[in-house]
C-alpha positions in Angstrom: 108.8 25.0 -77.8 109.8 26.3 -81.2 108.9 24.0 -84.0 111.6 23.0 -86.3 111.1 22.9 -90.0 111.8 19.2 -89.9 108.6 18.8 -87.9 106.4 20.9 -90.1 104.4 18.6 -92.4 104.2 19.3 -96.1 101.0 18.2 -97.9 101.5 17.6 -101.6 98.3 16.9 -103.6 99.1 14.0 -105.7 95.7 12.8 -106.8 94.6 14.6 -110.0 94.3 12.9 -113.3 96.4 15.6 -115.3 93.8 15.4 -118.2 95.6 18.3 -120.1 98.8 16.1 -120.0 97.3 12.9 -121.2 100.5 12.1 -123.3 102.3 11.3 -120.0 99.4 10.7 -117.5 97.6 8.0 -119.3 99.7 5.5 -117.4 101.0 7.7 -114.5 99.8 10.3 -112.2 101.0 13.8 -113.1 103.4 14.1 -110.0 105.3 11.0 -111.5 106.0 12.8 -114.9 109.7 13.2 -115.1 111.9 16.2 -115.5 115.6 15.2 -116.1 114.8 11.4 -115.3 113.1 12.2 -111.9 109.4 12.8 -111.1 108.4 16.4 -110.8 107.1 15.3 -107.2 110.8 14.7 -106.4 111.9 18.1 -107.6 109.0 19.7 -105.4 110.2 17.6 -102.3 113.9 18.6 -103.0 112.7 22.4 -102.9 111.1 22.0 -99.5 114.0 19.8 -98.3 116.5 22.5 -99.2 115.0 24.6 -96.5 114.7 21.9 -93.9 111.2 20.6 -94.5 111.6 16.8 -94.5 108.2 15.6 -93.3 106.0 14.9 -96.4 102.4 13.8 -96.7 101.4 12.7 -100.2 97.7 12.8 -100.8 97.2 10.1 -103.3 94.4 9.4 -105.7 94.6 8.6 -109.5 97.1 5.8 -110.0 98.4 6.4 -106.5 99.9 2.8 -106.4 102.7 4.0 -108.7 103.7 6.6 -106.2 103.6 4.0 -103.5 105.8 1.7 -105.6 108.3 4.5 -106.3 109.0 5.2 -102.5 108.8 1.6 -101.5 111.6 1.0 -104.2 113.3 4.2 -103.8 116.8 2.9 -103.2 116.5 0.8 -106.2 115.2 3.4 -108.5 118.0 5.8 -107.5 121.0 3.4 -107.4 122.6 0.8 -109.5 122.4 -2.7 -107.8 123.0 -6.4 -108.1 120.4 -9.0 -107.0 121.0 -12.7 -106.2 117.8 -14.4 -107.6 118.5 -17.4 -105.4 118.4 -15.5 -102.1 117.2 -12.1 -103.2 120.0 -10.5 -101.6 120.8 -7.1 -103.1 123.9 -4.9 -103.1 123.6 -1.1 -103.9 126.2 0.9 -105.9 126.4 4.6 -105.9 125.3 7.3 -103.6 122.1 8.5 -105.2 119.3 9.1 -102.6 121.8 9.9 -99.9 120.6 13.4 -99.5 117.0 12.2 -99.0 117.7 9.8 -96.2 116.2 12.3 -93.7 112.8 12.3 -95.5 109.8 10.9 -93.8 107.1 10.2 -96.5 103.5 9.5 -95.5 101.3 8.1 -98.2 97.6 8.6 -97.8 95.0 7.1 -100.2 92.6 10.1 -100.4 90.4 8.5 -103.1 90.3 8.9 -106.9 87.4 11.2 -107.0 88.3 13.6 -104.1 88.7 17.4 -104.8 91.6 19.4 -103.5 90.0 20.5 -100.1 88.8 16.9 -99.4 92.2 15.5 -99.9 93.9 18.0 -97.4 91.2 17.3 -94.9 91.8 13.6 -95.2 95.3 14.1 -94.2 94.3 16.0 -91.0 95.3 13.2 -88.6 99.0 13.6 -89.6 98.9 17.3 -88.7 100.4 17.8 -85.2 102.0 21.2 -85.5 100.6 24.7 -85.3 101.3 25.2 -89.0 101.8 23.1 -92.1 102.7 23.5 -95.7 100.7 22.6 -98.8 101.3 22.6 -102.4 100.1 20.9 -105.7 102.1 18.2 -107.4 102.7 20.2 -110.6 104.5 23.5 -109.8 108.2 24.5 -109.2 109.6 27.7 -107.8 112.8 29.1 -106.5 111.0 31.0 -103.6 112.7 31.0 -100.2 110.2 28.9 -98.1 111.9 30.0 -94.8 111.2 33.7 -95.6 107.6 32.7 -96.5 107.3 31.0 -93.1 108.7 34.0 -91.4 106.2 36.1 -93.1 103.3 33.8 -92.3 104.0 33.8 -88.7 104.3 37.7 -88.6 101.0 38.1 -90.3 99.3 35.6 -88.0 96.6 34.7 -90.4 95.1 31.3 -91.3 96.6 31.1 -94.8 99.5 32.4 -96.6 99.8 31.7 -100.3 102.4 32.4 -103.0 101.6 35.3 -105.2 103.4 34.9 -108.6 103.5 36.4 -112.0 103.1 33.4 -114.4 103.0 33.1 -118.0 99.6 31.5 -117.9 97.0 32.8 -115.4 94.9 31.0 -112.8 93.5 32.0 -109.4 93.7 35.7 -109.6 94.1 37.4 -106.3 92.7 40.8 -105.1 95.0 42.3 -102.6 95.1 45.2 -100.3 97.9 45.7 -97.8 99.0 42.0 -98.2 95.5 40.8 -97.4 93.7 38.7 -100.0 90.3 40.3 -100.4 89.0 38.1 -103.0 90.0 34.8 -104.8 88.9 34.3 -108.2 89.9 30.7 -109.3 90.2 31.2 -112.9 89.5 34.7 -114.3 89.2 35.4 -118.1 91.9 38.1 -118.0 93.9 39.7 -115.2 96.7 42.2 -114.5 97.2 41.1 -110.9 99.2 38.4 -109.0 98.0 34.9 -109.2 98.2 31.9 -106.8 101.1 29.8 -107.3 100.2 27.4 -104.5 103.0 26.7 -102.0 100.7 27.6 -99.2 101.5 27.8 -95.4 98.4 27.2 -93.2 97.4 27.2 -89.6 96.0 23.9 -88.4 92.7 25.7 -87.5 92.2 26.3 -91.2 91.3 22.5 -91.4 88.0 23.5 -89.8 87.1 25.3 -93.1 87.5 21.9 -95.1 85.3 18.9 -95.4 86.1 15.2 -96.2 83.2 15.3 -98.6 84.9 14.7 -102.0 83.3 17.8 -103.5 85.2 20.0 -101.2 87.3 22.3 -103.4 90.0 24.3 -101.5 90.0 27.1 -104.1 86.2 27.7 -103.9 84.2 28.0 -100.6 87.0 27.5 -98.1 89.5 30.1 -99.5 86.7 32.4 -100.6 85.3 32.3 -97.0 88.6 32.7 -95.4 89.5 35.7 -97.6 86.3 37.3 -96.8 87.1 37.0 -93.1 90.5 38.6 -94.0 92.3 35.5 -92.9 94.3 35.0 -96.2 97.6 36.8 -97.1 99.9 36.7 -100.0 103.7 36.4 -100.0 104.7 38.0 -103.2 107.3 36.5 -105.2 108.8 37.9 -108.4 111.2 35.2 -109.1 110.7 31.8 -110.8 107.5 29.9 -110.9 106.0 27.6 -113.5 103.5 24.8 -113.5 103.3 21.6 -115.6 99.9 21.8 -117.1 100.3 20.6 -120.7 102.8 18.5 -122.8 104.3 21.7 -124.0 105.2 22.6 -120.3 106.7 19.1 -119.9 108.9 19.7 -123.0 109.9 23.1 -121.8 110.9 21.7 -118.3 113.0 19.1 -119.8 114.5 21.4 -122.2 115.5 23.6 -119.5 117.0 20.8 -117.5 119.2 19.7 -120.4 120.4 23.2 -120.9 121.3 23.6 -117.2 118.8 26.5 -116.9 117.3 25.1 -113.8 116.1 28.0 -111.8 113.9 25.9 -109.4 116.7 23.5 -108.5 118.0 25.6 -105.7 119.6 22.6 -104.1 122.1 22.6 -106.9 123.0 26.3 -106.7 
């Protein structure tokens, strides 16, 4: 039986402290930092949802309660409403949030100290399909995820990741014939593609991970998989940008105000 996109889980890592964005993350986790009045997490979910991926698993950590609160009260955050303080009956006004009514959101407390690999592993019980998607809670792109999924299935490797040309550089990839031959987390300088996240992984890749909080996806697990020729790159020359600093936060919001929203493919 063919798995529909709606069945494929999308793990979004939401547990980091965002120390380089402390102006915003002092009181909220980075995925809740807003662009145009909505958390960047919402923007990421809208990208996936545009391509039919509506099954989300949020790996929580630092100030995860604020993300739980957001989704528990989603209809109130995204609509005008009246409330009777005698009976606590409520009446909603407007249609905000209607497009998200098909979303299923699973919130998993993966611990405040857990690293990226450990967070994914702690979500393993919710992965019931051959493949799953995974991304970080701070990057936006206009990539066609359906095309990336087709590529992933054609290549038949454990991991497909998005290769991008960012302004800032992290996670340099060494690539031969679309195979990732080496994964350097933070090179000093590079002329090559870098990892933009937006991974697609086979369920078997979970065996490369550990629930030990010190398990870092970008180190031993991906290095080992790439050495075994099990990591391929889906090249994307379009838009990609992450929110790493306060300057990035201002840039995203300025672009939103100007209507220059390349990542907002659901509006195109």
